[in-house]
C-alpha positions in Angstrom: -5.1 45.1 -28.3 -7.3 42.1 -28.7 -4.4 40.1 -30.0 -2.2 41.1 -27.1 -5.0 40.0 -24.7 -5.4 36.7 -26.6 -1.8 35.8 -26.6 -1.3 36.9 -23.0 -4.2 34.6 -22.0 -2.7 31.8 -24.1 0.7 32.2 -22.5 -0.7 32.2 -19.0 -2.9 29.2 -19.7 0.0 27.2 -21.0 2.2 28.2 -18.1 -0.6 27.2 -15.6 -1.2 23.9 -17.5 2.5 23.2 -17.4 2.4 23.0 -13.6 0.6 19.6 -13.9 2.5 16.4 -14.3 1.0 13.0 -15.2 2.7 10.1 -13.4 3.0 6.3 -13.7 4.2 4.1 -10.9 5.5 0.6 -11.4 7.0 -1.6 -8.7 6.2 -4.1 -5.9 3.8 -4.4 -3.0 4.6 -6.0 0.4 2.9 -6.3 3.8 4.0 -6.4 7.4 1.9 -8.3 9.9 1.3 -11.6 11.7 2.0 -13.7 8.6 5.2 -12.1 7.5 8.4 -11.9 9.5 10.8 -10.2 7.1 10.7 -7.1 4.9 10.4 -7.6 1.1 9.4 -11.2 1.5 6.7 -12.4 -0.9 6.8 -9.3 -3.1 3.9 -8.9 -5.6 3.4 -6.4 -8.4 2.0 -2.9 -8.0 0.9 -0.3 -10.6 -0.4 3.3 -10.2 -1.3 6.5 -12.0 -1.0 10.0 -10.5 -1.8 13.6 -11.3 0.8 16.0 -9.8 0.5 19.8 -9.3 3.7 21.8 -9.0 2.8 24.2 -6.2 6.4 25.6 -6.2 9.8 24.6 -7.3 10.2 22.2 -4.4 6.6 21.4 -3.4 4.3 19.0 -5.3 0.7 18.0 -4.5 -0.2 14.7 -6.0 -3.3 12.5 -6.1 -3.2 9.0 -7.4 -4.7 5.5 -7.7 -2.7 2.4 -7.0 -3.3 -1.3 -7.5 -1.3 -4.0 -5.9 -1.4 -7.4 -4.3 0.0 -8.6 -0.9 0.4 -12.0 0.6 1.9 -13.8 3.6 2.0 -17.2 5.2 3.3 -19.2 8.1 4.8 -21.7 5.6 7.3 -19.0 4.6 8.2 -18.2 8.3 11.3 -19.3 10.1 9.1 -20.1 13.2 8.4 -23.7 13.8 5.4 -22.8 15.9 3.8 -20.8 13.1 4.4 -23.5 10.5 3.3 -26.4 12.6 0.7 -25.0 15.0 -1.0 -22.3 12.8 -0.1 -22.8 9.2 -2.2 -19.8 8.2 -1.9 -17.8 5.0 -3.6 -15.1 3.0 -3.6 -13.0 -0.2 -5.4 -9.8 -0.9 -5.7 -7.3 -3.7 -5.1 -3.7 -2.6 -6.8 -0.7 -4.4 -5.9 2.7 -3.1 -6.8 6.4 -3.7 -4.4 8.9 -2.1 -3.7 12.6 -1.7 -0.1 13.3 -0.9 2.2 16.3 -0.4 5.7 16.0 -1.7 8.8 18.0 -0.8 12.2 17.8 -2.6 15.3 18.8 -0.8 16.7 20.7 -3.8 15.1 22.7 -6.7 15.1 20.3 -9.6 15.1 23.3 -12.0 18.7 23.9 -10.9 20.0 20.4 -10.2 19.6 17.0 -11.8 18.6 15.0 -8.7 17.2 15.5 -5.3 16.1 13.4 -2.3 12.4 13.9 -1.5 9.8 13.0 1.1 6.1 12.7 1.1 3.1 12.2 3.4 -0.7 12.4 3.1 -3.9 10.5 3.5 -5.3 7.4 1.6 -8.5 5.3 1.3 -7.9 1.7 0.4 -9.9 -1.5 -0.1 -8.7 -5.0 0.7 -10.4 -8.5 1.0 -8.2 -11.3 2.4 -8.6 -14.7 0.9 -6.9 -18.1 0.5 -7.2 -20.7 -2.3 -8.5 -24.2 -1.7 -7.0 -27.3 -3.3 -8.9 -26.6 -6.5 -7.5 -23.1 -6.8 -10.9 -21.4 -5.9 -10.7 -18.3 -3.8 -12.1 -18.5 -0.3 -12.7 -15.0 1.2 -12.0 -15.0 4.9 -14.0 -12.1 6.3 -17.4 -13.8 6.0 -16.0 -16.8 8.0 -15.3 -14.8 11.1 -12.2 -16.9 11.8 -11.5 -15.1 15.1 -15.2 -14.6 16.1 -15.8 -11.2 14.6 -19.5 -10.6 14.7 -20.4 -13.7 16.6 -22.8 -13.3 19.5 -20.5 -15.1 21.9 -17.7 -12.5 21.2 -19.4 -9.1 21.4 -16.0 -7.4 21.8 -14.8 -8.6 18.4 -16.5 -6.4 15.8 -16.5 -7.2 12.1 -13.8 -5.2 10.3 -14.4 -3.0 7.3 -12.9 -3.8 4.0 -12.5 -0.1 3.1 -10.5 2.0 5.5 -8.2 5.0 5.8 -4.4 4.9 5.9 -1.6 7.3 6.3 0.9 7.1 3.4 4.4 8.4 4.0 7.9 7.7 2.6 10.6 9.1 0.4 13.1 8.5 -2.4 15.5 10.0 -4.9 14.2 11.9 -7.9 16.2 12.4 -11.1 15.5 15.2 -13.6 15.8 13.4 -17.0 15.0 16.6 -18.9 12.8 19.7 -18.5 9.6 17.7 -18.7 10.4 14.2 -17.5 11.4 13.1 -14.0 12.0 9.7 -12.5 11.7 8.9 -8.8 12.8 5.7 -7.0 10.7 5.6 -3.9 9.3 3.5 -1.0 5.9 4.4 0.5 4.7 2.9 3.7 1.0 2.8 4.7 0.2 3.1 8.4 -3.1 1.2 8.9 -5.7 1.3 11.6 -6.6 -2.4 11.4 -4.9 -5.7 12.4 -7.0 -7.7 10.0 -5.4 -7.0 6.6 -4.3 -10.7 6.9 -7.4 -11.8 8.8 -5.2 -12.6 11.8 -5.2 -10.6 15.0 -5.7 -12.2 18.4 -6.7 -15.7 19.6 -8.6 -18.8 18.5 -12.3 -18.9 19.4 -14.4 -21.8 20.6 -14.7 -24.5 17.8 -18.3 -25.4 18.5 -19.4 -21.8 18.6 -17.7 -21.1 15.3 -19.1 -24.2 13.8 -22.7 -23.4 14.9 -22.6 -19.8 13.6 -20.3 -19.9 10.5 -20.1 -23.6 9.6 -17.4 -26.2 9.1 -15.5 -24.1 6.5 -14.9 -21.4 9.1 -13.4 -24.0 11.5 -11.3 -25.5 8.6 -9.7 -22.2 7.7 -9.4 -20.7 11.2 -6.9 -23.5 12.1 -4.8 -25.2 9.4 -2.1 -26.9 11.5 -3.7 -30.2 10.7 -2.6 -29.7 7.1 1.0 -30.2 8.2 1.9 -33.9 8.2 2.5 -35.3 11.6 1.2 -32.3 13.5 -1.7 -32.0 15.9 -4.9 -32.6 13.9 -7.4 -31.1 16.3 -8.7 -27.5 16.5 -6.9 -25.7 19.4 -9.2 -25.0 22.3 -8.8 -24.6 26.1 -7.3 -28.0 26.3 -4.2 -26.7 24.5 -1.4 -24.9 26.4 -2.1 -21.2 26.6 0.6 -20.2 24.2 -0.9 -22.4 21.4 -4.3 -20.6 21.7 -2.6 -17.4 20.5 -3.4 -16.8 16.8 -1.9 -13.3 16.3 -0.6 -10.2 18.1 -3.4 -7.9 18.9 -1.0 -5.2 20.1 0.4 -4.4 16.6 -1.4 -3.2 13.5 -0.7 -4.4 10.0 1.1 -2.4 7.3 1.5 -2.5 3.5 4.0 -0.6 1.4 4.9 0.0 -2.3 8.5 0.2 -3.6 9.3 1.2 -7.2 9.7 3.8 -9.9 7.5 6.9 -10.3 7.9 8.5 -13.7 6.2 11.9 -14.3 5.6 13.9 -17.5 4.9 17.6 -17.5 1.8 18.4 -19.4 1.6 21.0 -22.1 5.3 21.4 -22.7 6.7 23.2 -19.7 8.2 26.3 -18.3 11.1 25.7 -20.6 14.7 24.7 -20.4 16.1 24.7 -16.9 19.4 25.4 -15.4 19.7 21.7 -14.7 19.8 21.0 -18.5 22.3 23.8 -19.0 20.1 25.8 -21.4 18.0 28.9 -21.3 14.3 29.1 -20.6 12.3 28.7 -23.8 10.3 31.7 -22.7 13.5 33.7 -22.2 12.9 34.0 -18.4 15.7 33.1 -15.9 15.0 30.5 -13.2 15.2 31.6 -9.6 16.8 29.2 -7.2 15.2 28.5 -3.9 
């Protein structure tokens, strides 16, 4: 009797453990905002790890940690105004922890491939910077380039470098074998800030910025003077109104990951599936959904 109980417990433990999948993501990271006008422009690398729990044959709950980098710049834009009258740019590392629910259209125990969709919640960290002529990083948030935190602009609050996002997206998943699956996916992140790129609204008064944050803040708030032959002076109220505009406050920024998500079932698995054309290793038939 003790042996029966022991082997029953061992079987159930293995079956439960087999509901977990380890995942590896490898792909690219991009951003959408005031310093990027085209999708998949300035793609940078991204990497992630995930732990996935198979709730049912078509529903997966996954949690993961992603690392990536995004960048953008007016010098890559097709807009003459952006190149010559702003000439702004940024880079930022992105670190993200997420909790996501995933739904496949078909039961991958019965078919080799299936479309899938996912959505959830994420916490991410960013820190926009540029590099000076020597290659040193200049982080932009402490400079208050648009007056965030300055006494003269009480409506412009400092932005947080750690925030929530809503991840969602989809892709195609292929069942390589009983225990290994490969997904090609794109995942967008809906953000609640317009400062991922440190650009949002309008230029602030030069003398105010100089007095409270110093000459470096003025230097990196307006960089049109770095373009040969363009207007060398900081834009102020003497400029035409359109030239005072620095960003579009009405839209929030986005970032997104595109790539391959490879998952491995832990502890063996339930066994051979109908998709592989073989019987279950436990001798149990699969039930289609």
